[in-house]
DSSP file (Angstrom, degrees, kcal/mol; ACC not computed):
  #  RESIDUE AA STRUCTURE BP1 BP2  ACC     N-H-->O    O-->H-N    N-H-->O    O-->H-N    TCO  KAPPA ALPHA  PHI   PSI    X-CA   Y-CA   Z-CA
    1    1 A M    >         0   0    0      0, 0.0     3,-1.3     0, 0.0     4,-0.3   0.000 360.0 360.0 360.0 -33.2  -52.2  -70.7  -51.4
    2    2 A F  T 3   +     0   0    0      1,-0.3     3,-0.5     2,-0.1     4,-0.1   0.820 360.0  51.3 -72.7 -29.0  -54.7  -69.4  -53.9
    3    3 A G  T >  S+     0   0    0      1,-0.2     3,-0.6     2,-0.1    -1,-0.3   0.310  81.8 100.9 -89.7   7.3  -54.9  -66.0  -52.3
    4    4 A L  T <  S+     0   0    0     -3,-1.3    -1,-0.2     1,-0.2    -2,-0.1   0.882  92.7  29.0 -60.9 -39.3  -51.0  -65.6  -52.3
    5    5 A F  T 3  S+     0   0    0     -3,-0.5     2,-0.3    -4,-0.3    -1,-0.2   0.293  90.5 122.7-106.8   8.9  -51.0  -63.4  -55.3
    6    6 A K    <   -     0   0    0     -3,-0.6     2,-0.2    -4,-0.1    -3,-0.0  -0.543  59.2-131.6 -74.3 133.1  -54.3  -61.7  -54.9
    7    7 A K        -     0   0    0     -2,-0.3     2,-0.2     1,-0.1    -2,-0.1  -0.528  25.7-104.7 -80.7 152.3  -54.1  -58.0  -54.6
    8    8 A K        -     0   0    0     -2,-0.2    -1,-0.1     1,-0.1     2,-0.1  -0.546  32.2-126.1 -74.4 138.5  -55.9  -56.2  -51.8
    9    9 A S     >  -     0   0    0     -2,-0.2     4,-2.0     1,-0.1     5,-0.2  -0.322  27.0-105.1 -75.4 167.5  -59.1  -54.3  -52.7
   10   10 A E  H  > S+     0   0    0      1,-0.2     4,-2.3     2,-0.2     5,-0.2   0.887 122.4  54.2 -60.7 -38.4  -59.5  -50.6  -51.8
   11   11 A L  H  > S+     0   0    0      1,-0.2     4,-2.3     2,-0.2    -1,-0.2   0.917 108.5  47.9 -61.7 -45.4  -61.9  -51.7  -48.9
   12   12 A E  H  > S+     0   0    0      2,-0.2     4,-2.3     1,-0.2    -1,-0.2   0.855 110.5  51.9 -66.6 -34.1  -59.2  -54.0  -47.4
   13   13 A K  H  X S+     0   0    0     -4,-2.0     4,-2.5     2,-0.2    -1,-0.2   0.924 110.6  48.0 -65.3 -43.3  -56.6  -51.3  -47.7
   14   14 A L  H  X S+     0   0    0     -4,-2.3     4,-2.3     2,-0.2    -2,-0.2   0.884 110.7  51.4 -64.0 -38.6  -58.9  -48.9  -45.9
   15   15 A Q  H  X S+     0   0    0     -4,-2.3     4,-2.4     2,-0.2    -2,-0.2   0.946 111.2  48.8 -64.7 -47.0  -59.6  -51.6  -43.1
   16   16 A D  H  X S+     0   0    0     -4,-2.3     4,-2.3     1,-0.2    -2,-0.2   0.937 112.0  46.2 -56.4 -50.4  -55.9  -52.2  -42.6
   17   17 A E  H  X S+     0   0    0     -4,-2.5     4,-2.5     1,-0.2    -1,-0.2   0.888 112.7  51.7 -65.1 -37.5  -55.0  -48.5  -42.3
   18   18 A Y  H  X S+     0   0    0     -4,-2.3     4,-2.3     1,-0.2    -1,-0.2   0.923 110.5  49.0 -59.8 -43.8  -58.0  -48.0  -39.9
   19   19 A K  H  X S+     0   0    0     -4,-2.4     4,-1.5     1,-0.2    -2,-0.2   0.873 111.5  48.1 -68.7 -37.4  -56.9  -50.9  -37.8
   20   20 A I  H  X S+     0   0    0     -4,-2.3     4,-2.5     2,-0.2    -1,-0.2   0.910 112.3  48.8 -66.9 -43.7  -53.3  -49.6  -37.6
   21   21 A L  H  X S+     0   0    0     -4,-2.5     4,-2.3     1,-0.2    -2,-0.2   0.860 110.4  50.5 -67.2 -35.1  -54.4  -46.0  -36.7
   22   22 A M  H  X S+     0   0    0     -4,-2.3     4,-2.1     2,-0.2    -1,-0.2   0.852 109.7  51.9 -71.1 -30.6  -56.7  -47.2  -34.0
   23   23 A G  H  X S+     0   0    0     -4,-1.5     4,-2.7    -5,-0.2    -2,-0.2   0.948 111.3  46.7 -64.3 -48.8  -53.8  -49.3  -32.6
   24   24 A D  H  X S+     0   0    0     -4,-2.5     4,-3.0     1,-0.2     5,-0.3   0.897 110.7  53.0 -60.6 -41.5  -51.6  -46.1  -32.6
   25   25 A F  H  X S+     0   0    0     -4,-2.3     4,-1.5     2,-0.2    -1,-0.2   0.941 110.8  47.0 -58.5 -45.9  -54.5  -44.1  -30.9
   26   26 A H  H  < S+     0   0    0     -4,-2.1     4,-0.4     2,-0.2    -2,-0.2   0.935 114.4  46.1 -66.3 -46.3  -54.7  -46.7  -28.2
   27   27 A R  H >< S+     0   0    0     -4,-2.7     3,-1.0     1,-0.2     4,-0.3   0.955 116.8  44.1 -63.7 -48.3  -50.9  -46.8  -27.7
   28   28 A L  H >X S+     0   0    0     -4,-3.0     4,-2.2     1,-0.2     3,-1.0   0.661  93.1  82.8 -71.6 -16.9  -50.6  -43.0  -27.7
   29   29 A S  T 3< S+     0   0    0     -4,-1.5    -1,-0.2    -5,-0.3    -2,-0.1   0.744  92.7  46.9 -61.6 -23.1  -53.6  -42.4  -25.4
   30   30 A T  T <4 S+     0   0    0     -3,-1.0    -1,-0.3    -4,-0.4    -2,-0.2   0.585 126.8  22.4 -97.1 -12.5  -51.6  -43.1  -22.3
   31   31 A S  T <4 S+     0   0    0     -3,-1.0     2,-0.4    -4,-0.3    -2,-0.2   0.757 127.6  25.3-122.1 -37.7  -48.6  -40.8  -23.2
   32   32 A D     X  -     0   0    0     -4,-2.2     4,-2.0     1,-0.1    -1,-0.2  -0.839  57.1-177.5-136.1  93.1  -49.4  -38.2  -25.7
   33   33 A R  H  > S+     0   0    0     -2,-0.4     4,-2.4     1,-0.2     5,-0.2   0.854  81.8  52.7 -66.3 -37.0  -53.0  -37.1  -25.8
   34   34 A S  H  > S+     0   0    0      2,-0.2     4,-1.9     1,-0.2    -1,-0.2   0.904 111.9  45.7 -64.9 -40.6  -52.8  -34.6  -28.7
   35   35 A A  H  > S+     0   0    0      2,-0.2     4,-2.2     1,-0.2    -1,-0.2   0.877 111.9  53.0 -69.6 -35.9  -51.1  -37.1  -30.9
   36   36 A A  H  X S+     0   0    0     -4,-2.0     4,-2.2    -8,-0.3    -2,-0.2   0.895 108.3  49.8 -66.4 -37.3  -53.6  -39.7  -29.9
   37   37 A D  H  X S+     0   0    0     -4,-2.4     4,-2.4     2,-0.2    -1,-0.2   0.901 110.4  51.0 -67.3 -37.2  -56.5  -37.3  -30.8
   38   38 A A  H  X S+     0   0    0     -4,-1.9     4,-2.3     2,-0.2    -2,-0.2   0.902 110.4  48.0 -64.2 -43.1  -54.9  -36.7  -34.2
   39   39 A A  H  X S+     0   0    0     -4,-2.2     4,-2.2     2,-0.2    -1,-0.2   0.881 113.4  49.3 -64.1 -40.0  -54.6  -40.4  -34.9
   40   40 A F  H  X S+     0   0    0     -4,-2.2     4,-2.4     2,-0.2    -2,-0.2   0.903 108.6  51.4 -66.7 -39.7  -58.2  -40.9  -33.9
   41   41 A A  H  X S+     0   0    0     -4,-2.4     4,-2.1     1,-0.2    -2,-0.2   0.921 112.6  46.4 -60.4 -43.8  -59.4  -38.0  -36.1
   42   42 A K  H  X S+     0   0    0     -4,-2.3     4,-2.2     1,-0.2    -1,-0.2   0.899 110.7  52.5 -67.0 -36.8  -57.5  -39.6  -39.1
   43   43 A A  H  X S+     0   0    0     -4,-2.2     4,-2.7     1,-0.2    -1,-0.2   0.906 109.3  50.1 -65.4 -39.6  -58.9  -43.1  -38.3
   44   44 A E  H  X S+     0   0    0     -4,-2.4     4,-2.4     2,-0.2    -1,-0.2   0.888 108.0  53.5 -63.3 -37.9  -62.5  -41.6  -38.2
   45   45 A E  H  X S+     0   0    0     -4,-2.1     4,-1.3     2,-0.2    -2,-0.2   0.924 112.1  43.7 -64.8 -42.8  -61.9  -39.9  -41.6
   46   46 A I  H  X S+     0   0    0     -4,-2.2     4,-2.2     1,-0.2     3,-0.2   0.910 110.4  56.6 -63.3 -43.2  -60.9  -43.3  -43.0
   47   47 A G  H  X S+     0   0    0     -4,-2.7     4,-1.7     1,-0.2    -2,-0.2   0.891 103.5  53.7 -55.3 -41.2  -63.8  -45.0  -41.3
   48   48 A K  H  X S+     0   0    0     -4,-2.4     4,-0.8     1,-0.2    -1,-0.2   0.880 110.4  46.7 -61.4 -37.3  -66.2  -42.6  -43.0
   49   49 A K  H  < S+     0   0    0     -4,-1.3    -2,-0.2    -3,-0.2    -1,-0.2   0.839 112.1  51.6 -73.9 -29.0  -64.8  -43.6  -46.4
   50   50 A W  H  < S+     0   0    0     -4,-2.2    -2,-0.2     1,-0.2    -1,-0.2   0.800 105.8  53.7 -71.3 -31.5  -64.9  -47.2  -45.5
   51   51 A M  H  <        0   0    0     -4,-1.7    -1,-0.2     1,-0.2    -2,-0.2   0.682 360.0 360.0 -79.7 -20.1  -68.5  -47.0  -44.5
   52   52 A L     <        0   0    0     -4,-0.8    -1,-0.2    -3,-0.2    -2,-0.1   0.476 360.0 360.0 -74.7 360.0  -69.6  -45.5  -47.8
């Protein structure tokens, strides 16, 4: 209950976006390889920001 109004930090936002993009990559990897590669590249870019 205490975390109800807590805003997400920049790190938490990056982690959530990374998780979503990796899910998209996994879903697209079986149907549209070029879109999957684009999602993976974007996720890796976010991952580099997250690791800094």
